Every structure is written in C-alpha cells, then in structure tokens.
N, C-alpha and C positions, 0 to 999 in steps of 0.2 A: 339090666341096660342092653334099648332096643337096637336095631342096627343104625338107626337116622344118628342117635346119641353116640353108637359106637364112631360114625365117620366125624362128627363134629367134633367130639374129644381128641383121635386121634390126629385132627387137622389144627387143633390148636396146638398139641404136641410137638407136630413137625417140624422140621429145620430144613433151609436149603430151599432150593427151586420148588415149585409146586405149580408145574406146565398145566394145562389143560390138552388132552387127546382128541383128535378126530380119526375116528376108524372108517373109512369110505369117504373118499372128498368128491362126488360128483354136485350138481347144483347146489345142494341143500349144503353139503358138506363142506365147499367152497365159501356160500354166503355165511355161514358159522365161523367158517376161521374167519376170515376177513372182518367180521363184527367184533370178534375176540381180540384181533392184533390191534383195530382201532382204539380199542378199548386199555390199551397198553400190556394185554396178557399175553406169555409167552404161549405158542403154539407147537403142538407135533402132530403131524397130518403122516397117517399110513395108507396107502394105498396100493392096490396091483399091477394100476397102468405107470408104465417107467415113462413114459413120455410126459405124463402128468405131472409125474412126481419131480421131473427135471424141471418143467414150468413154474410149480411151485418154490422150488430152491431160488430161481430167478429173480421171485420176488420175494427172497429171504427168510421162507418159512422152511421149519425144519423137517422135512420129509423124507419118509424110508418107503422102499419098495417093499410090499409084503402082503401075506394072505392073512384078512382079520379074522379068519374062521380058526387060523390055529394058534397053538400055543406060543408058540416060540418067537411068534413075532414083539410079544410084553417085552421079552428080556431086553432088547432092543429099545424100547422104549423106557424099560427103568435107568437106561445107561445113562438119560437126559436128566434124571429126577422123578420122583413119585410124583404123578401126576393127582391133581384134588380131583380132576373129572374126568369122564370117560364121555366121548359122544359118538354114537354108534349110527352111521348114518348110511349106510350103503341101500342100495334100491333092491338087495337080494333079503329075502325073507328068513331064509334058514341060515344064511351066514350071518346075519346080524345074531339070531339066537346062539348059534356056536359062541359067538366072540362073547355075547353076554356071559357064558357058560365061564369063558376063561376068565374074564376079568373079575367076575364073582371068586372065582379060585384062586388067582394070582395078585389079586389088588383088592382086597374085600373092602378097603376104605374108601376106594373112590367114589364119589358120586357118580349113578349111572342114566344117561339120556340116550335114549335109544327110539329110531323110527320104527311105526308101525307102518309097513307097506301095502299090509291087506287090513280090513276090518278086525280080521280072526284072529289079529297078531295083537290086539291090545290087551285081550285077557290073558294070554301064553305071557307075555312080557310082564304084565304083572305078578303073576306067578312065580316069576324069575326073579323076583325081587329089584325090577329095574324103578329108580326112585321117579324119571320122568318119561314117559311115552308121548312120542310126538306123533300127531296123525296131521299128517299137512295137507288135507282136504278140509279138516276140520277147522285146522288155523288161520288156513286162507278165507275160509267162509268168514269166521268171527273176524278178521284183521278188515276184511273189506266191508262188513258191516258196520264196524269201528271207523273206517274211514270216510263211511258214507257219513255218520250221523255229525261227523267233526265237520263236514265240508256243509251239512244242512244248517248246522248249526251257526258257523263263521255267516253263511248266506242271509242268517234269518238276522243275526246281529247286527249286518250292514244292511239291511231292509229297515230295522227300527230305528237308527240311527238318520238314516237318510230321510226318513217321514218326519222326524223331528227337525231335521236341520230345513226342512221346509217352510219352518214356523217365522225364518229368518227374512224370507222374500215374499211372506202372506201380505195379508190386508194390514194397511196403515192400524197403528195406533194397539194391534192385536200381536204382542209379542212372548207369549207367554204358552207354557203348556201345563194344563190343569190336571194334576195325576188325582185322582177319585179312589179312595177306598169306601169299603161298606161305614153301615150307621155307628157300629161299634169294632171299630178297628181293632184287631188284638195285635200282636210281637209281630208275626210274619208278613200281615198288611204293612203295616207301618216300615217295616223294614226293608220290604219289596220297594215301596213308593219311594224311601230314600235312596234305595239304588239306581231307580229311574231317575231320580232328580239330578243321580250324578252323572247318568248319561247322559242327560240333558247339558248338565252344564261342559262336559267336555266337548259338547259341539257348539259351543256357545247359545244357548238356548236356556233363560231363565224357567224355573217351573218351581208350583205349588204345589203342597200336599192337602187334598180336599175331604172333610167328613163333615156329615149334617146331624149326628148324634150325638154320645158321650161315648167319652172313653173311660167306662164306668169301670173294668175290672181292674182292681189294685194292681195287678204285676203288669197291667198296659200301661197305667198311668204313672209306675216307677219307669217304668220303660223308656214313655216320653220324658220324663223329668231327669232323670240319671243322665241319659243322652245328649239331652238339649235338644229334640228335634223339633222343628218349628212345624208348625201344622195350623191348615186353616178352617174355622169353622165355618160353614155353608149356613146362613139363615133363610136365604131365598134362591129358586130353581133360576131365575134372573141374574143372580151372580155370577153363574157359569159362563154365560154369553161374553165375561169379559176376556175369556181364553181362545188363542188362536186355535188349540187343539184340546182335546179331552183324552184321557186315558185312564180304564178301567183296570185295577190293579187286583188281586186275590180276589176277584170276583166276576162272574162269567155274565151275568142278565143287566143291564142296563136299567133301571129302576127298582129291581128286586133287593131292597137291605141298601139302598144308594140312594143319593141326591141327582140321578140321572134322570131323565125323563124318557118313560116306558116305551120299547118300540110301538110302532115306528117312528113316531118322534124325535125320539135319543139318537142323538149324532156323537156316536163315540168313534174315534178314531185310533185307538189302541187298548188290544183286550190281552191280558196277560196273566193266566190264573193256572191252578193246579187240579181244581177241583172240575167234575164234569158237569154239563148244564142242566138242566130237568126238564127244561124246552127250548130243544135245540133250535127249532125253528125260527125262534126269534131271536140268536145269538149272531149279530153279525158286528165287523170291525173292518177299515180299512189293513187294519193289522189286526193279526190274530193268531195267539200261540197260548193254547193251553196242552199241557203235557200230564194227564191226568195220571201218571206211571207216578211220576216225582211226590214225594211227601210234605212236599211244604214250595210256596212261590219263590221265597227265597234262593232254594237251591237254582232256582231257572235263570233267577235276575245274577245269580254267583256265575255262571255259563258266561253270561253275556257280559260282565265286567271282563272275564279273563279273556275272552272270545276279540275283547274290543282292546284289549291290553291298557283297561284305567285304571290306575291307582287306587287302591283300596286302602284308605287311613284307619286307624284303629276304632274310631268311634262306627264306621261303618260295616266293617267287619266284624264289633261285637254285635252290630244290630241283628245283619243276618244269620250270624251263626245261630243267637239265641232266638231267631225267628224259625228256625231248622228243626232245633232243641224242642221248640215246645209244641210245634205241627206234629211234630214226629213222635211225640209222646218222650223223647230221651230216646231218639232212635230203635225206640219198643213197636210205633206202632206205622203199617202202611209205609216201609220206608224203602227207596231204591236203591242201588250201588252209588248212582249220581248222588244223593242225600251225603252218603258218607264223603264222597270226595268231593263235594262244595266244602263241606267240613273240615275236611283236613287241610284246604288251602286254606280258610278263614281261622284254621285254630292259630296258626304261627303268626298271624297277624291281629289277633284278638287281645283285648285286653283282659288279663284275666282278673283283676281286681273288679271293674266294670262286671264281668260275669256274674261273680258271686254278689254282687248287689241286687243284682236283675233276677236272679234264682231263687233269694230269699226275703222278697219285699215284707213288712209287717201286715197282717190281716188288719183291717178297719173293724171296728164296732157295729159297723154295719150289718160288711158281711159274716162276722160272727152271729149276731141275731137271725140271719137268714138260712143259715145253717143249723140254727137251732130250732127254727121252726119246721125244715125240712124233715128234721128227725123227730118232732115232736107228733107230725103229721103223716109221719110215713104208714104206706098199708101192703104189705108183704103178700104176694102170691107165688106160692114155690120160690122161686131165685129170681123172680121180677120184685121189686120194689116200686110202688109210686108215690107220690106227694105233692104237695100242693102248698108254696111259699106264701100264697096270697098276694095281697098287692105289693111290689117292691118298687122304690126309686130307682136301683141300679140295675138294668136289665143282665148285667156278668156278672151279678151274684149268683143268677139260676145254673149257668153251666158250672160254675164254680162248686156250687152244692152238689151237683150231680158226680162231679169227680172226687170228690170226700167220700160219698155213700156208696161207691163203687168200692172202696176200701171194705166195706163192713162184711162178715164172713157170712158164707151161705148166699150170696148175692151176686149174681151174675150180670143183671139186666138193671140199672136205672131211668126211670123216667120223674123230670122235675118239670113242673108247669108254675107259671107265676102270671101275674096281671101288671102288665105294663102300660100304663095310662089306657090307651083305647085298643089295646089288644092283648091278645095271650101269648106270652114266650114260653116256650114247651125245648127242653135241652134234653138230650138220652144221650145214655153211655153203655157199654156194652163189652163184655170180655168172654162173652160165649162164642167159640170160634165156626158153631152152626148156622149162625144167623148172619145178617149185615143190616145192621139198626138203619143206615142212611136210606138204603130202600126200602126200610118197615116204615122209616117217615113219610117217604114220597109218595107209597099206597095207604096210610093212614090219614095224612093232613093236606097231602099236592093237593086234591080235589076242591079243599076249605079255607087255604092260605098259600103262604110259600114255604117246602119244604126242602131237607137235601142232607147229605153229610159222605161219612165214609163208613167203613165195614162196623169200626169201634166206637163211633161218635156220631151225632146228630144233630140238629134244631128244625125247628117249626116256628111260623109265626102266623097269627090265626086273627084275622079282626073280629072284633065281639059282634058285630052286625047286630040281631035282632036284640041280642043281649044287653045293648047298649043304652037300651032307655028304662031299663033296672037302677032306681037308686041306691039299693042295696048290697054293698059291696060283697058281704059273706053270702050272699044268695047267689049272685054272679058266680064268686068263687067255687061254690060248691057245684052249680049246671056244668062249669067248664071244668070241672074235676070229674064229673061224672062222664061228658061228651067227649071227653080225651083219653079218658082210661078205655072205655067202653070202644071207641075207635082201634087204639092199639091193641088191647087185645085180642079184637078180632081180628086182626090183620098177623098177629101170632098165632091163632088158632088155627085159621088159611093154610098159612108156611107151613105146620105142623102136618096138617092132612094130607098137603102135597104131595 
C-alpha cells in the first residue's frame, strides 16, 4: 500500500472532527483559511506572531501561537482533533521543510500542502513526500492567463450576439441569418450550426442551416434524421441573397467546398472554425473566430452557449457531444483540454439512448461495396496503402473506406481516391506520429486543387481539368490513380530526405 492509499484508508476509518491545519498565516495562509472557512471546513491556524493570532481569534478561527518548525506544536493541534490535511505556508523555506519533517513523523496520515518559497524548493519538497507543492508565481501566472481567456471568451460571445442582433434593424424583408456549412457536412459542422441557430433564436433572430451538396455519410444522415435537424439545400447561389447576414461554420474559406462565392466577391459576416486556413490572405469576415487548438468546432460553440447562459436542451447537447466525439475520434485525435471540458458539460444534458443510436448506425449496401472495392484494388508500398474506388455516387464513402483500411495490420497511412462527378476526391488517414498528413496533402495537392487537414486525417478535391474530355471512365480512373500516387509519394520522399 502506497502513502496515498494509506492516507485515504485512514481518512475512511477516522472518527470525530477532521479539521484542516494551516502553519504560517501570512497573506497566502490567510487567503487559504478564509476559503476553507467559507466552504464550512473547520480551520486550525498556527503562527508565531501573537498579534496576528489574536486578530484571527476575533474572526472566530481556532488559532495558536507557536513555532511551526518545532515538533511540540503538533500536540496542541492534536488536542483539537486529528487533521485531515496540513498546509505549510510560511515564507521561510527552511522553516517549511522542518515543519514537513515533523508532520510526516507525528501525522503520517495527513495530506501535506506546502508552499515552495524558491524554485529550488520544488524538488526538495517532493523528496520529502509532500502531496501538493504550491508555487505562488506559477499559480499566479496560470490563474492570470485563465482569467484573461475567460474575459476574451465572454467579450467574443457578446460581439457575436451583437452582430446577429443587427439583423433585427437591418434591411426590410431580410430578417434571417443564413448558417452555411460545407458541401458534405459532418456531425461537427451540423451540430455547430445548430448551436449558432440556438444563439440566434436567443436574441430573437430566425436562422436556416444551409448546404449545397449531399449528406452522404451514413453516420451523418442518421445524425440529421434521428435528431430531426432541419437543413435547407441550396440549389443556386442567388438563394443566399435572401439572408441579411451569412455565417460560415466549421470552414474558413468562402467558396472552398461550400456554396458561398469565393473572395473577394464573397460577403461573409461570421466565420467560426477550428481548422487553419490554407490561404490566410483570402480569409475575411466581420466576425472571425478560428481556434485551431480545439479538436472540434462544437467545442467552440459549447463555450459560446455557456458564456451566454443559453439553455441547452437534450437534442442540442447530444448533437454537440457527438460532434466533439467524432471530430476528435473519441478524444484520441488532436484533443485539447477545452474539448474534455465541453464534453463534461454536455454529457450531463445529452440523451444517452440517442447517442447510442448515432454511434452505431447501419452500413448501407453502397458503402459496403465501396469498402470492398477499396480492398480489392489496394496497392501497398511499405506501410502505405493506396487504393482507388473508382466512380462513386456518395463521396462520403471515400473517407469511410480510409478509416476502415487504417485498421489493417502493418498499415500506418492510407490514401483512398475516387471519382465524384467532375472531380477527384482524395481522403487520407495516418497513425504515423512522424508525419502530418494534412501538411502532406497541402504540399501534394494544394497547387492543383483544394487540400487540407490535420496530423492524422486529410482531404483533397481536384478538378478533372484536361481529363474531363476522356469518355472512358476506366482510363480516367487509372490516370488519376497514377497522378495522385506519384504526387503523394514524391512529397513523402522529400519529407524523409529533409
């Protein structure tokens, strides 16, 4: 049994009062004493300053005058009850270390929280078996940054609602917010759009979720159907003119895989995303919030809902939680502490039965055929697997096939390509920690199409161009496979030689 288990077991068996003891009551000690008392915890304070002890007694603290470096003071403490924890908080390094040794000898089961006066104290105190080492400069710095982040987040949330509220006093006939997601929206994009729609509703503005392509992935179709999410499919660019303001969610560049006009013609008021833009020069919006550290845009939207104190019902909570889970691959891929925090908040509100339905939807026959074709046509080069699934009606089958093939033994990186009408869709997956497949895709395909992604997943869309005049699809598919394979492998060869 280790020391931690011993203390826990002793606490469970203990009877009677279990006060907390503070040795040394300067500014830090007094702040801790007030906090503990405010939580209804009994506090015993020991300090060498008689006047200070008298003042503490006037505030109804149990306080003793004593030298905290001496062992005899512990007998006085024990007369008030055996303490659960001892805080050693004087500003004298050597006094604190002596107090620690005495507490370890006389009160071996008490938790020890000790102030590190200097940088060199940290290791010394850890060697003495201290449970928590308090470094005031470190704590102050961390707290300051956390407070600043909260202030920034609150201000950003107010900016967002102010911009949406402007719709109410805008042009006559245009009183709606258009929330645009990419052409083949995933769970994270749809959930984030649903959250923005709820924010708009909170300030009295109607909103529509807009997309241009197809919700092809069977998981995403199930997501929309099970949760009953209303979305409008845009057939023509002119339909966007019906809206007073436009927001682009879970995407950064207008016109890149979404129905918005490309810059500079594109007029986007709001952009919220967690992906870095490939071409930052073309990213513009009146309100721009791109947090690349977050694993999902759903995390960002959850924080907005919290900051604005907007009620989150079980459908929205379930949608956002599923969005975070899918985009972080079950918290295993590029996950930030904020993703866990958002998930913890949403978990209490989400519908577990709905979550289970979302996470285990049936696989369609079409999807099964695409995966089968990917396996049949696979080519393996070392730990790389490259395959061509040919012409597909559902472009979302391509990344699904890539996810499936990455599970094959000995495979670290998968590239799946397919022909989607007049373009080539390429999906990449990797579990090789030495590479960033998103960067590799940008280098390989960014010059001939749109490409991007993360360290473990990437996508690219390439227009057929000169190949579009060829009528024989088998010929096109072979030419595409040769070109894509050559470009990707060339980039990987360059990376290895660097």
